[in-house]
C-alpha positions in Angstrom: -61.1 -54.9 26.3 -61.5 -55.3 22.6 -65.3 -55.6 22.9 -65.4 -52.5 25.1 -63.5 -50.5 22.5 -65.8 -51.9 19.7 -69.0 -50.8 21.4 -67.7 -47.6 23.0 -70.1 -44.7 23.2 -69.2 -41.9 20.8 -68.3 -38.5 22.2 -71.0 -35.9 22.3 -70.5 -33.5 19.4 -69.5 -30.0 20.4 -72.2 -27.4 19.4 -71.2 -23.8 19.2 -74.2 -21.5 19.6 -74.4 -18.3 17.5 -73.2 -15.1 19.0 -75.9 -12.7 20.0 -76.5 -9.7 17.8 -74.2 -6.9 18.9 -75.8 -3.7 20.0 -75.1 -0.4 18.2 -72.8 0.8 21.0 -70.7 -2.4 20.8 -70.4 -1.9 17.0 -69.2 1.6 17.5 -66.6 0.5 20.0 -65.5 -2.3 17.7 -65.2 0.1 14.7 -63.3 2.7 16.7 -60.6 0.3 17.8 -57.6 -0.2 15.6 -54.7 -2.4 16.5 -51.1 -1.2 16.6 -49.4 -0.8 13.2 -45.7 -0.6 12.7 -44.1 2.1 10.6 -43.0 -0.4 7.9 -46.6 -1.7 7.6 -48.1 1.8 7.4 -45.7 2.7 4.6 -46.8 -0.3 2.7 -50.4 0.6 3.1 -49.9 4.2 1.7 -51.6 4.8 -1.6 -50.6 7.5 -3.9 -53.6 9.6 -5.0 -53.7 11.5 -8.3 -52.6 15.2 -8.1 -55.2 17.7 -7.2 -56.9 19.6 -10.1 -55.9 23.2 -10.6 -59.1 25.3 -11.0 -57.6 28.4 -12.5 -61.0 30.1 -13.1 -62.3 29.8 -9.6 -61.2 28.8 -6.1 -64.6 27.6 -4.9 -65.4 24.2 -3.6 -66.7 21.9 -6.4 -69.3 20.4 -4.0 -70.7 23.9 -3.4 -71.2 24.6 -7.1 -74.6 24.3 -8.6 -75.5 20.8 -9.8 -78.0 19.5 -12.3 -80.7 17.1 -11.4 -79.8 13.5 -10.6 -79.0 11.5 -13.7 -80.3 8.3 -12.2 -82.6 6.4 -14.6 -84.9 5.4 -11.8 -88.3 7.2 -12.0 -89.3 8.6 -8.6 -93.0 9.1 -8.4 -94.2 11.1 -11.4 -90.8 12.6 -12.0 -89.6 12.0 -15.6 -86.1 11.6 -17.0 -85.8 14.2 -19.7 -82.1 14.1 -20.7 -82.7 12.1 -23.8 -79.2 10.5 -23.5 -80.3 7.2 -21.8 -81.8 4.5 -23.9 -85.2 3.0 -23.2 -83.6 -0.2 -22.0 -81.5 1.7 -19.5 -84.6 3.7 -18.4 -86.4 0.4 -17.6 -83.5 -0.7 -15.4 -82.5 -3.7 -17.6 -78.9 -2.7 -18.3 -76.1 -4.4 -16.6 -74.3 -2.6 -13.9 -70.8 -1.3 -14.7 -68.1 -3.2 -13.0 -66.2 -1.1 -10.5 -62.4 -1.3 -10.3 -61.5 -2.3 -6.7 -57.7 -2.7 -7.3 -55.2 -0.5 -5.6 -52.4 1.1 -7.6 -49.9 -1.5 -6.3 -52.1 -4.3 -7.7 -53.6 -5.6 -4.4 -57.4 -5.8 -3.8 -58.8 -5.1 -0.3 -62.5 -4.8 -1.3 -62.7 -1.0 -1.2 -62.4 1.6 -3.8 -58.9 3.0 -4.2 -58.5 6.8 -4.4 -57.3 6.5 -8.0 -60.5 4.6 -9.0 -62.7 7.1 -7.1 -61.1 10.0 -9.0 -61.5 8.5 -12.5 -64.4 10.9 -13.1 -62.2 13.9 -12.2 -63.3 15.6 -15.4 -66.6 16.3 -13.8 -64.9 18.6 -11.3 -63.2 20.6 -14.1 -66.5 22.1 -15.1 -67.2 25.8 -14.7 -70.7 25.5 -16.2 -73.7 25.7 -13.9 -74.0 21.9 -14.2 -71.6 19.0 -14.2 -70.1 17.6 -17.4 -71.5 14.5 -18.9 -75.0 15.0 -20.2 -74.3 16.5 -23.6 -71.7 14.5 -25.6 -70.2 17.5 -27.4 -69.5 19.2 -24.1 -67.1 16.3 -23.3 -65.3 16.6 -26.6 -64.9 20.3 -26.5 -65.1 20.8 -22.7 -62.8 23.9 -22.6 -64.2 25.6 -25.7 -67.9 24.8 -25.3 -68.5 23.7 -21.7 -66.2 25.8 -19.5 -66.0 29.1 -21.6 -69.3 28.6 -23.5 -67.9 30.3 -26.6 -70.7 29.3 -29.1 -73.3 30.4 -26.6 -71.6 33.8 -26.0 -71.3 34.4 -29.7 -75.0 33.9 -30.1 -75.7 36.1 -27.1 -73.5 39.0 -28.4 -74.9 38.7 -32.0 -78.4 39.6 -30.7 -77.1 43.1 -29.8 -75.7 43.7 -33.3 -79.0 42.5 -34.9 -80.8 45.0 -32.7 -78.6 47.8 -34.0 -79.2 46.6 -37.5 -82.9 46.8 -37.1 -82.6 50.3 -35.6 -80.4 51.7 -38.3 -82.7 50.3 -41.1 -85.7 52.0 -39.6 -87.5 48.9 -38.1 -89.9 50.0 -35.4 -90.8 48.1 -32.2 -94.3 47.6 -33.5 -92.8 45.6 -36.4 -90.5 43.5 -34.3 -92.3 42.4 -31.2 -95.0 40.4 -33.1 -92.2 38.5 -34.8 -90.7 37.7 -31.4 -94.0 36.4 -30.2 -94.4 34.3 -33.3 -91.0 32.8 -32.7 -91.6 32.2 -29.0 -94.6 30.0 -29.5 -92.9 27.2 -31.6 -89.7 27.3 -29.5 -91.7 26.9 -26.3 -93.8 24.1 -27.9 -90.7 22.3 -29.0 -89.2 22.5 -25.5 -92.4 21.1 -24.1 -92.4 18.2 -26.6 -88.8 17.2 -26.0 -89.4 17.0 -22.2 -92.2 14.5 -22.8 -90.4 12.3 -25.4 -86.7 11.3 -24.7 -86.2 10.5 -28.4 -87.0 14.1 -29.4 -84.8 15.4 -26.6 -81.9 13.3 -27.8 -82.2 14.6 -31.3 -82.6 18.1 -30.0 -79.4 17.9 -28.0 -77.5 16.4 -30.9 -78.2 19.4 -33.1 -78.2 22.3 -30.5 -76.0 20.9 -27.7 -73.2 23.3 -28.4 -75.5 26.3 -27.6 -77.0 24.7 -24.5 -76.0 24.5 -20.9 -76.3 21.1 -19.3 -78.8 22.5 -16.8 -81.1 23.0 -19.8 -81.1 19.3 -20.7 -83.8 18.6 -18.1 -84.9 22.3 -17.8 -86.3 25.0 -20.1 -84.1 26.4 -22.8 -82.7 29.9 -22.2 -83.9 31.0 -25.7 -87.5 31.0 -24.3 -86.5 33.5 -21.6 -84.5 35.5 -24.1 -87.4 35.9 -26.5 -89.9 36.6 -23.8 -87.7 39.3 -22.2 -87.0 41.0 -25.5 -90.8 40.9 -26.4 -91.7 42.5 -23.0 -89.4 45.5 -23.3 -90.2 46.1 -27.0 -93.9 45.8 -26.4 -94.4 47.8 -23.3 -91.6 50.4 -23.1 -90.5 53.4 -25.2 -88.3 52.7 -28.3 -85.0 53.7 -26.8 -85.6 52.0 -23.5 -86.6 48.8 -25.2 -83.6 48.8 -27.5 -81.2 49.7 -24.7 -82.6 46.9 -22.5 -81.8 44.3 -25.2 -78.3 45.7 -25.8 -77.6 45.5 -22.0 -78.8 41.9 -21.9 -76.7 41.0 -25.0 -73.4 42.7 -24.0 -73.4 43.3 -20.2 -74.5 39.8 -19.3 -71.7 38.4 -21.6 -69.1 40.7 -20.2 -70.1 39.8 -16.6 -69.9 36.1 -17.4 -66.5 36.3 -19.2 -64.7 38.5 -16.6 -66.4 36.8 -13.7 -64.9 33.4 -14.8 -61.5 35.0 -15.4 -61.1 37.1 -12.2 -64.1 36.3 -10.1 -62.1 34.1 -7.7 -59.9 37.1 -6.9 -62.7 39.5 -5.8 -65.6 39.4 -3.3 -68.7 37.4 -4.1 -71.9 39.4 -4.6 -74.0 36.3 -4.2 -73.8 32.6 -5.1 -72.4 32.4 -8.7 -71.9 36.2 -9.0 -68.7 38.0 -8.3 -67.7 41.6 -7.9 -65.5 41.4 -11.0 -68.4 40.4 -13.2 -70.6 43.2 -11.7 -67.9 45.8 -12.5 -67.5 44.5 -16.0 -71.3 44.7 -16.5 -71.4 48.2 -15.2 -68.5 49.5 -17.4 -70.0 47.8 -20.5 -73.4 49.3 -19.8 -71.9 52.8 -19.4 -70.0 52.5 -22.8 -73.1 51.0 -24.6 -75.4 53.8 -23.4 -73.0 56.6 -24.2 -72.4 55.3 -27.7 -76.1 54.7 -28.4 -77.6 57.9 -27.0 -74.6 60.1 -27.7 -73.6 58.9 -31.2 -75.9 56.4 -32.9 -79.3 57.9 -32.0 -78.7 61.4 -33.4 -77.6 60.0 -36.7 -80.9 58.2 -37.3 -83.1 60.8 -35.5 -85.7 60.8 -38.3 -86.9 57.4 -37.2 -87.6 58.6 -33.6 -90.8 60.6 -34.0 -94.4 60.3 -32.9 -95.2 57.1 -31.0 -91.6 56.0 -31.6 -90.1 59.1 -29.8 -87.3 58.5 -27.3 -87.9 58.7 -23.5 -84.5 60.4 -23.2 -84.3 63.7 -25.2 -80.9 64.9 -24.0 -82.2 66.8 -21.0 -82.4 65.7 -17.3 -84.2 67.9 -14.8 -85.2 67.7 -11.2 -88.9 67.2 -10.5 -91.0 70.3 -10.1 -91.7 69.7 -6.4 -87.9 69.4 -5.7 -87.1 72.5 -7.6 -89.8 74.5 -5.7 -88.6 73.2 -2.4 -85.0 74.2 -3.2 -86.0 77.4 -4.9 -84.4 76.6 -8.2 -85.5 77.6 -11.7 -85.9 75.2 -14.6 -82.5 76.2 -15.9 -80.8 75.8 -12.6 -82.4 72.4 -11.9 -81.6 70.8 -15.2 -78.6 69.5 -17.1 -78.0 69.1 -20.8 -75.4 68.0 -23.3 -72.5 65.7 -22.3 -73.3 66.1 -18.6 -76.8 64.7 -19.0 -75.5 62.0 -21.3 -72.9 61.0 -18.6 -75.5 60.8 -15.9 -77.8 58.8 -18.1 -75.0 56.4 -19.2 -73.9 56.0 -15.6 -77.4 55.1 -14.5 -77.7 52.6 -17.4 -74.4 50.9 -16.2 -75.7 50.7 -12.6 -79.0 49.3 -13.6 -77.3 46.7 -15.9 -74.9 45.6 -13.1 -77.7 45.4 -10.5 -80.1 43.4 -12.8 -77.3 41.0 -13.7 -76.4 40.3 -10.0 -79.9 40.1 -8.5 -81.7 36.8 -8.2 -85.4 37.4 -8.8 -87.4 34.4 -7.6 -84.9 32.1 -9.3 -86.0 33.1 -12.8 -83.7 33.0 -15.8 -81.5 36.1 -16.1 -82.3 36.2 -19.8 -85.8 37.3 -18.7 -85.0 39.3 -15.6 -82.1 41.4 -17.0 -84.1 43.1 -19.8 -87.2 43.4 -17.7 -85.4 45.1 -14.8 -83.4 47.3 -17.1 -86.5 48.4 -18.8 -88.2 49.3 -15.5 -85.1 51.0 -14.2 -84.4 53.1 -17.3 -88.1 54.0 -17.9 -88.6 55.0 -14.3 -85.5 57.2 -14.3 -86.6 59.0 -17.4 -90.2 59.5 -16.1 -88.7 61.2 -13.0 -85.9 63.2 -14.4 -86.5 63.6 -18.1 
């Protein structure tokens, strides 16, 4: 017996074969099944999320707001990263990945992101700018003053209108101004082209001018280029008063539409994406007031500058076209208006044109270019027909 136990044959080892790869249908069935959970266990699993953010300036969904380009440092094809805020080492992909917090608020770890950790970047959702917060450092530090309300940018925008009035009151003519605008446009556009090719230049550019920029302009063209180009077009190709009024409508109506649209736009209907009825009404009212003060008060004071090639398109008289008068059997006196009535009609038309040009989207171009161009065409066409 002892010898049989000594030379006993060992048991055959048990081999467990691997399970076959589950099919997609089996995976879906497995993922859709959840075992019963008691009430006490469900209460323990509840996680308190941070309170929702109150967007007082708009009730729109943050996911539906316009976003800037991806800030990923990976180069896709020939696409370049132009933000200038990522170092060369990060652009080459050699930086260490940031450790993600997987802990729940109660201290346990289940391998998934907790709602609190997922919402640590909640400040990105507080933005009312056309692009998310984070590309320009000064926008994070002064996110309410610079990023949400764009106060420095609006100050620069409004100041252009007062500079235009200064040039008009001192006798500067369009022929003296539009060559200067073209001379300024060339180096500004060249600088923008260079900073998009060299991230070091872009970083320095953003450091000095970030307070006047939108984050969508970090990887795109600066709005100053469109502003200079639009002002050059209306002063070069339209009559003096039409060109000056187009620049004033760009400077003040666009600012009024942006300001009141951010304040009360969520309480009115939306004209189109990013444009509200409140902003359009503000632009119209501002345009009516601007035109009435310019043509009714300021222009007559400095009338000696408006002669010859610099004569105004609007001379204080509006009349129906000759064909319409003949068809209606009206005389020239009966078919025309002068004085305050003509000024009111012209001012109302200027407000309508300013509101429409601010609300329309023309091929996705910058509104700093489209607003003066459309205002110039609208005002000049109206005076050609009725003045």
